[in-house]
C-alpha positions as CSV (number, residue, x, y, z in Angstrom):
1,X,49.1,-32.2,-4.9
2,X,46.6,-30.9,-7.4
3,X,43.2,-29.7,-6.0
4,X,40.2,-31.7,-7.1
5,X,37.4,-29.9,-8.9
6,X,34.1,-29.7,-7.1
7,X,32.0,-32.7,-8.2
8,X,29.4,-32.1,-10.8
9,X,30.2,-28.4,-10.8
10,X,28.4,-28.0,-7.5
11,X,30.3,-25.3,-5.6
12,X,30.2,-25.4,-1.8
13,X,28.2,-22.8,0.1
14,X,28.8,-21.5,3.5
15,X,31.6,-19.6,5.2
16,X,34.1,-18.4,2.7
17,X,32.0,-19.2,-0.3
18,X,29.2,-17.3,-2.1
19,X,25.9,-18.9,-2.5
20,X,24.7,-19.5,-6.0
21,X,22.1,-16.8,-5.6
22,X,24.7,-14.4,-4.3
23,X,26.9,-15.1,-7.3
24,X,24.1,-14.6,-9.7
25,X,23.3,-11.3,-8.0
26,X,26.8,-10.1,-8.4
27,X,27.0,-11.1,-12.0
28,X,23.7,-9.3,-12.7
29,X,25.0,-6.2,-10.9
30,X,28.1,-6.2,-13.0
31,X,26.1,-6.5,-16.2
32,X,23.8,-3.7,-15.0
33,X,26.8,-1.4,-14.1
34,X,28.0,-1.5,-17.7
35,X,24.6,-0.3,-19.1
36,X,23.6,3.3,-19.5
37,X,20.6,4.6,-17.6
38,X,17.2,5.3,-19.1
39,X,14.2,7.0,-17.5
40,X,10.6,7.0,-18.6
41,X,7.9,9.5,-17.8
42,X,4.4,9.0,-19.2
43,X,2.1,12.0,-19.3
44,X,-1.3,10.5,-19.2
45,X,-1.7,6.7,-19.3
46,X,-0.4,3.5,-20.9
47,X,-2.3,0.2,-20.9
48,X,-0.8,-2.6,-18.8
49,X,0.4,-4.2,-22.0
50,X,2.0,-1.1,-23.3
51,X,3.7,-0.4,-20.0
52,X,5.1,-3.9,-19.7
53,X,6.2,-4.0,-23.4
54,X,8.0,-0.6,-23.1
55,X,9.7,-1.6,-19.8
56,X,10.8,-5.0,-21.1
57,X,12.2,-3.6,-24.3
58,X,14.3,-0.9,-22.6
59,X,15.3,-3.1,-19.7
60,X,17.2,-5.3,-22.1
61,X,19.7,-2.5,-22.8
62,X,19.5,0.0,-20.0
63,X,19.4,0.3,-16.2
64,X,15.8,1.3,-15.7
65,X,13.1,1.8,-13.1
66,X,9.5,1.2,-13.8
67,X,8.0,4.1,-15.9
68,X,6.7,7.0,-13.9
69,X,3.3,8.7,-14.6
70,X,2.1,12.3,-14.4
71,X,-1.0,14.2,-15.3
72,X,-1.4,15.1,-18.9
73,X,-2.1,18.9,-19.1
74,X,-2.1,19.1,-22.9
75,X,-5.6,18.3,-24.1
76,X,-4.6,18.2,-27.7
77,X,-2.8,14.8,-27.3
78,X,-3.9,11.5,-25.8
79,X,-0.6,10.5,-24.2
80,X,2.9,11.8,-24.2
81,X,5.8,9.4,-23.6
82,X,9.1,11.0,-22.5
83,X,12.2,8.8,-22.5
84,X,15.6,10.1,-21.3
85,X,18.7,8.2,-22.4
86,X,21.8,9.0,-20.3
87,X,24.1,8.4,-23.3
88,X,25.6,10.6,-26.0
89,X,23.8,10.8,-29.2
90,X,26.1,8.9,-31.5
91,X,26.3,5.9,-33.8
92,X,27.4,3.5,-31.0
93,X,24.0,4.1,-29.2
94,X,22.2,2.5,-32.1
95,X,24.8,0.0,-33.4
96,X,26.1,-1.3,-30.1
97,X,23.4,-0.6,-27.5
98,X,19.9,-0.6,-29.0
99,X,20.8,-2.6,-32.1
100,X,17.7,-4.1,-33.7
101,X,15.4,-3.1,-30.9
102,X,15.3,0.5,-32.1
103,X,12.9,-0.9,-34.8
104,X,11.0,-2.5,-32.0
105,X,10.6,0.8,-30.1
106,X,9.4,2.4,-33.3
107,X,6.7,-0.2,-33.8
108,X,5.6,0.0,-30.1
109,X,5.3,3.8,-30.5
110,X,3.1,3.3,-33.6
111,X,0.9,0.9,-31.6
112,X,0.6,3.4,-28.7
113,X,-0.3,6.2,-31.2
114,X,-2.9,4.0,-33.0
115,X,-4.7,3.0,-29.8
116,X,-5.2,6.6,-28.8
117,X,-7.5,7.1,-31.8
118,X,-8.0,10.7,-33.0
119,X,-6.1,12.2,-30.1
120,X,-3.0,10.2,-30.9
121,X,0.3,10.2,-28.9
122,X,3.4,12.3,-28.9
123,X,6.9,11.2,-28.0
124,X,9.9,13.1,-26.6
125,X,13.3,11.4,-26.7
126,X,16.2,13.1,-24.8
127,X,19.9,12.2,-25.0
128,X,22.0,13.4,-22.1
129,X,25.8,13.4,-21.9
130,X,28.5,15.4,-20.1
131,X,28.4,18.2,-22.7
132,X,24.8,18.8,-23.5
133,X,21.3,17.3,-23.9
134,X,19.6,16.8,-27.2
135,X,15.8,16.6,-27.4
136,X,13.8,15.1,-30.3
137,X,10.1,16.1,-30.0
138,X,7.7,14.4,-32.5
139,X,4.4,16.2,-31.8
140,X,1.3,14.5,-33.2
141,X,2.2,12.4,-36.3
142,X,0.5,9.8,-38.5
143,X,1.7,6.2,-38.7
144,X,4.1,6.6,-41.6
145,X,5.3,10.0,-40.4
146,X,6.2,8.6,-37.0
147,X,8.0,5.7,-38.6
148,X,10.0,8.1,-40.7
149,X,10.8,10.3,-37.8
150,X,12.2,7.4,-35.8
151,X,14.2,6.1,-38.7
152,X,15.8,9.5,-39.2
153,X,16.8,9.8,-35.5
154,X,18.8,6.6,-36.1
155,X,20.7,8.2,-39.0
156,X,21.3,11.8,-38.0
157,X,24.2,11.2,-35.7
158,X,26.8,12.2,-38.3
159,X,25.1,15.5,-39.2
160,X,24.4,16.4,-35.6
161,X,28.0,15.7,-34.7
162,X,29.1,18.2,-37.4
163,X,26.6,20.8,-36.1
164,X,28.1,20.5,-32.7
165,X,31.7,21.2,-33.7
166,X,33.2,24.2,-31.8
167,X,33.6,26.2,-35.0
168,X,29.9,26.2,-35.7
169,X,29.0,28.1,-32.5
170,X,29.9,31.3,-30.7
171,X,28.9,29.8,-27.3
172,X,28.8,26.2,-26.1
173,X,25.2,25.0,-25.8
174,X,23.7,23.2,-22.8
175,X,20.5,22.1,-24.4
176,X,19.3,21.5,-28.0
177,X,15.8,20.7,-29.2
178,X,14.4,19.8,-32.6
179,X,11.0,19.1,-33.9
180,X,9.7,17.0,-36.7
181,X,8.1,18.8,-39.7
182,X,5.4,16.8,-41.4
183,X,5.4,18.8,-44.6
184,X,9.1,18.4,-45.3
185,X,9.4,15.0,-43.6
186,X,12.5,15.9,-41.7
187,X,13.8,17.1,-38.3
188,X,14.4,20.8,-38.4
189,X,14.2,24.0,-36.4
190,X,17.2,23.1,-34.2
191,X,17.2,25.4,-31.2
192,X,19.7,25.7,-28.4
193,X,20.4,27.5,-25.1
194,X,23.9,28.9,-24.4
195,X,25.7,27.2,-21.5
196,X,27.0,30.4,-20.0
197,X,25.0,33.3,-21.5
198,X,21.7,31.4,-21.4
199,X,20.8,33.1,-24.8
200,X,18.6,31.3,-27.3
201,X,20.3,30.1,-30.5
202,X,19.0,28.6,-33.7
203,X,20.9,26.6,-36.3
204,X,21.2,28.5,-39.6
205,X,21.4,25.7,-42.3
206,X,22.5,28.2,-45.0
207,X,25.5,29.2,-43.0
208,X,25.9,25.9,-41.2
209,X,26.4,27.6,-37.8
210,X,24.5,28.6,-34.7
211,X,23.1,32.2,-34.5
212,X,21.5,34.0,-31.6
213,X,18.0,35.4,-32.0
């Protein structure tokens, strides 16, 4: 005898059945499990609006706690926002995870910078995977410069992937950091630290390989 469906799609609750709230919690948990983790540390302050806007934007794509705050020791900048993405720096991060909201993050950063007046704001974005971590540090930039820096981060995955090929380095690197140069309008001065020897390396663009020094 075929079983009858529950009337009006109302599922029974009680022993042997999940409550509607419990089912929703499980579904949310499963969705969250498939998302990468992000962390936010703000040196200085964000306004309540900026805090909420940043949290909501990132929460759409990442497992995320509320942004943490610490004292800003650098008097040359109004605020520094540090975001760590526990995901490899590759095309899928932008095409599949962030999608159009990378532009939204760029616009929010520009608003934060503008509201700090002459002191401005700096941003530090870190990508962490099993092999190494890659850090983009903006320093203090103008509105157009910050927009260009963020756009370039979204399009450098191919060249950075080539830079990290085994044949370009004498020693695997554990951390790489780059800074944005206002004069040339590009990310440059890629620096790294050796995984085993802890030596400092820099990327020689003319040779297209990492050198110690």
